[in-house]
C-alpha positions in Angstrom: 0.2 -0.1 0.0 2.5 2.7 1.0 5.8 0.5 -0.4 5.2 2.9 -3.7 4.7 6.4 -1.9 7.9 5.7 -0.1 9.9 4.2 -3.4 10.5 0.9 -1.1 11.0 -2.9 -2.9 8.9 -4.1 0.3 7.5 -3.6 3.6 10.1 -3.2 6.3 8.4 -4.3 9.1 6.9 -7.4 8.3 6.6 -9.6 11.1 7.9 -12.6 9.3 11.3 -14.1 10.4 13.4 -12.9 7.6 17.1 -13.5 8.1 18.1 -10.7 6.0 16.0 -8.1 8.5 17.8 -9.4 11.4 19.2 -6.3 13.3 22.1 -7.5 15.2 22.1 -6.0 18.2 24.7 -6.1 21.0 22.2 -9.3 22.6 21.3 -10.9 19.3 25.1 -10.6 18.0 26.0 -12.2 21.5 23.4 -14.6 21.5 24.3 -15.9 17.6 28.0 -16.2 19.0 27.2 -18.2 21.3 25.5 -20.7 19.3 28.3 -20.7 16.7 30.7 -21.5 19.3 28.8 -23.9 21.0 28.2 -25.9 17.6 31.8 -25.8 16.4 33.3 -27.1 19.7 30.2 -29.7 20.1 29.6 -28.5 23.6 25.9 -30.8 22.8 23.1 -28.7 24.7 22.6 -24.9 23.9 19.6 -22.8 25.2 18.5 -19.7 24.0 15.6 -17.9 26.1 13.6 -14.8 25.5 10.4 -13.2 26.2 7.7 -13.0 23.4 9.0 -10.9 20.2 12.8 -10.7 21.4 13.8 -12.2 18.0 14.5 -15.9 18.5 12.8 -17.2 15.6 14.7 -15.0 13.0 17.8 -16.0 14.9 17.2 -19.6 14.4 16.6 -19.1 10.8 20.0 -16.9 10.6 21.9 -19.8 12.5 20.5 -22.0 9.6 22.0 -20.2 6.8 25.4 -19.6 8.8 25.6 -23.3 9.2 28.2 -24.4 6.3 28.1 -27.9 4.2 30.0 -29.4 6.8 26.9 -29.2 9.0 23.7 -31.3 9.0 20.9 -29.7 10.7 17.3 -30.6 11.8 14.5 -27.7 12.6 11.4 -28.6 14.8 9.0 -25.9 15.0 6.0 -27.5 15.8 7.1 -29.4 19.3 3.2 -30.8 19.7 4.0 -34.5 18.7 4.3 -37.9 20.5 7.6 -39.3 21.4 7.1 -41.3 18.2 6.3 -38.5 16.1 9.2 -36.2 17.2 11.8 -38.8 16.6 10.1 -39.4 12.6 10.1 -35.7 12.6 13.9 -35.6 13.3 14.9 -38.3 10.8 12.7 -36.9 8.2 14.0 -33.4 8.6 17.7 -35.1 8.3 16.9 -36.9 5.2 16.8 -40.2 6.5 14.7 -42.5 5.0 13.5 -44.4 7.9 11.7 -47.8 8.3 11.2 -48.1 12.1 8.1 -47.8 14.0 8.9 -48.3 17.6 10.8 -45.6 19.6 13.6 -48.0 19.8 13.9 -48.6 16.1 13.7 -44.8 15.2 16.6 -44.5 18.0 18.7 -47.1 16.2 18.2 -45.5 12.8 18.9 -42.0 14.1 22.1 -43.4 15.7 23.3 -45.2 12.4 22.8 -42.0 10.7 24.6 -39.9 13.5 27.8 -42.3 13.5 27.8 -41.9 9.3 28.1 -38.4 9.6 30.6 -38.5 12.0 32.9 -41.0 9.9 32.3 -38.1 7.3 33.4 -35.6 9.1 30.4 -33.7 9.5 28.5 -32.1 12.4 25.1 -32.7 13.1 22.7 -30.1 15.0 18.8 -30.8 15.9 17.4 -27.5 16.6 13.8 -27.3 18.2 12.0 -23.8 18.4 9.4 -22.8 20.9 10.8 -25.5 23.1 8.9 -24.0 26.2 5.7 -26.2 24.5 7.6 -29.6 24.9 6.4 -31.8 27.3 8.5 -33.3 30.4 8.1 -36.8 28.2 9.5 -34.9 25.1 12.2 -33.0 26.7 13.6 -36.3 28.3 13.5 -38.0 24.9 15.7 -34.8 23.8 18.1 -35.5 26.7 18.1 -39.2 25.7 19.4 -38.4 22.2 22.5 -36.4 23.6 23.3 -40.1 25.1 24.4 -40.9 21.3 28.0 -40.4 21.8 31.1 -41.7 21.3 34.0 -41.9 24.1 35.7 -38.8 23.0 32.6 -36.5 21.7 28.9 -35.9 21.0 27.0 -37.3 18.2 24.7 -34.5 18.1 24.1 -31.0 19.3 20.9 -29.8 20.4 19.9 -26.3 20.4 16.6 -25.2 22.5 15.1 -21.9 21.9 12.3 -21.2 23.8 10.8 -18.6 25.7 11.8 -17.4 29.3 9.2 -20.0 30.8 11.0 -23.1 29.5 13.9 -21.9 32.2 11.3 -22.4 34.7 10.2 -26.2 33.6 14.0 -26.9 33.0 14.1 -26.4 37.1 11.6 -29.0 37.8 13.0 -32.3 39.1 12.0 -34.6 36.7 14.1 -32.5 34.2 17.6 -32.3 36.4 19.4 -34.3 34.1 18.6 -32.1 31.3 19.3 -28.9 32.8 22.7 -30.5 34.2 23.6 -31.0 30.7 23.3 -27.7 29.1 26.5 -26.3 28.5 25.6 -22.8 27.2 22.6 -20.8 27.9 22.0 -17.3 26.5 19.1 -14.9 27.2 18.2 -12.4 24.8 17.3 -8.9 26.0 15.4 -6.2 24.5 16.6 -3.2 22.5 17.6 0.3 24.3 16.8 3.4 22.6 19.8 3.9 20.5 19.2 0.5 19.0 15.6 1.0 18.6 16.7 3.7 16.6 19.2 1.5 14.7 17.0 -1.0 14.3 14.0 1.0 12.5 16.5 2.7 10.0 18.3 -0.7 9.3 14.9 -2.4 8.5 14.5 1.0 6.2 17.6 0.6 4.3 17.1 -3.2 3.5 13.7 -2.6 2.7 15.1 -0.1 0.0 15.2 3.0 1.3 17.3 5.8 0.3 17.0 7.8 3.4 13.7 9.6 2.4 11.8 8.4 5.1 13.1 10.3 8.1 11.6 9.5 12.1 11.6 12.7 13.9 13.6 12.2 17.8 9.9 12.2 19.6 8.6 9.6 16.8 11.5 7.4 18.0 11.1 8.3 21.7 7.4 7.5 21.5 8.0 4.3 19.9 10.6 3.1 22.1 8.3 3.9 25.3 5.3 2.1 23.2 7.3 -0.8 22.4 9.9 -1.3 25.5 12.6 -2.4 23.0 10.6 -5.3 21.6 11.3 -5.9 18.1 7.9 -7.2 17.5 6.0 -4.4 19.1 8.6 -1.7 17.2 7.4 -3.0 14.1 3.9 -3.2 14.6 3.8 0.3 15.6 6.6 1.4 13.1 4.1 0.1 10.1 1.1 1.7 11.5 3.4 4.9 11.6 4.3 4.9 8.1 0.8 3.4 7.3 -0.6 7.0 8.9 2.4 9.3 7.0 1.1 7.9 3.7 -2.2 8.9 4.6 -0.8 12.4 5.0 1.1 12.3 1.9 4.6 12.9 3.7 7.8 11.3 4.5 8.7 12.6 8.0 7.0 10.6 10.5 6.3 12.5 13.6 5.1 11.9 17.1 1.5 12.7 16.5 1.5 10.1 13.4 3.1 7.7 15.9 0.2 8.4 18.3 -1.9 7.8 15.6 -0.9 4.6 14.7 -0.6 3.6 18.5 -4.6 4.7 18.9 -5.6 2.5 15.6 -3.5 -0.5 17.2 -5.5 0.1 20.5 -9.1 0.8 19.0 -8.1 -3.0 17.1 -7.5 -4.2 20.3 -10.7 -3.3 22.1 -13.1 -3.8 19.2 -12.0 -7.3 18.4 -13.1 -8.7 21.7 -16.4 -6.8 21.4 -17.1 -8.0 17.7 -16.2 -11.6 18.9 -18.7 -11.7 21.6 -21.4 -9.8 19.3 -20.7 -13.0 16.5 -21.2 -15.7 19.5 -24.5 -14.1 20.4 -25.7 -14.0 16.9 -24.9 -17.5 16.3 -26.5 -18.7 19.4 -29.6 -16.8 18.6 -29.9 -18.2 15.2 -29.2 -22.0 17.1 -31.9 -21.3 19.3 -34.3 -20.0 16.5 -33.5 -23.3 14.2 -34.1 -25.5 17.3 -37.9 -23.9 18.1 -38.3 -24.1 14.3 -37.6 -27.8 14.3 -39.9 -28.3 17.6 -42.4 -26.7 15.6 -42.3 -28.7 12.4 -42.3 -31.7 14.4 -45.1 -30.9 16.7 -47.2 -30.0 13.4 -46.2 -33.2 11.6 -47.4 -35.0 14.9 -50.8 -32.7 14.5 
């Protein structure tokens, strides 16, 4: 909608985890360095946590891109599986044509694959996104995979990406052994005010901006105050601010335009629940009327 007006190749504040838009703030760069170090040195378990919208999934995608041909990766992004389904998903993503159906058969096939990869001098990495949704039994199953090792090194490196509640889950007595095996831990922080400004202009540049789009200092302050440095919220409010600027036919995004964007977001948040309940109420009335109609037809038929 506004991309042509601002002469952009694409929308700069999309919510999809596009690796090319990853702004490496201090915390994101540190997280990426921890990941690469842990994988290359075969540390075993690596844990990356962060609150909602902090950029975990984007870092996960960037990590996959940075892995060279000597590293075989599997990504599990839907952890709502049974133990057998999890093993099948892992084998499938590694490209293994498995035949087993039981847990033992599947683990044996995975172990054979890992040993072959070791012989070929390759590293193997399993990445689990949204790991906070894993059940205790699935987390324990993943821990058991770390037992696949030789006398000298781990056969598989396991990276868990999850929201902060994952740390609390790992502290449960039932997961004590898994918690003790995590060699590297890192928690993502939110952006500060300076990083927020750099983040906005970085994404604009990647989207094709030549500097025509300008956010005033007061507009940037308001975005930071609203978002508290959460990348996802920065994207949402910045997108609305650009839309407001487009409607005013201006390249200068002021605090007033940001406020207008925030109000539109808040209006949407207030309206959606009300519309939802209205829809439910209307459907309930229709169901009731239909039921009365059926009763009437049955009564008329009996007569």
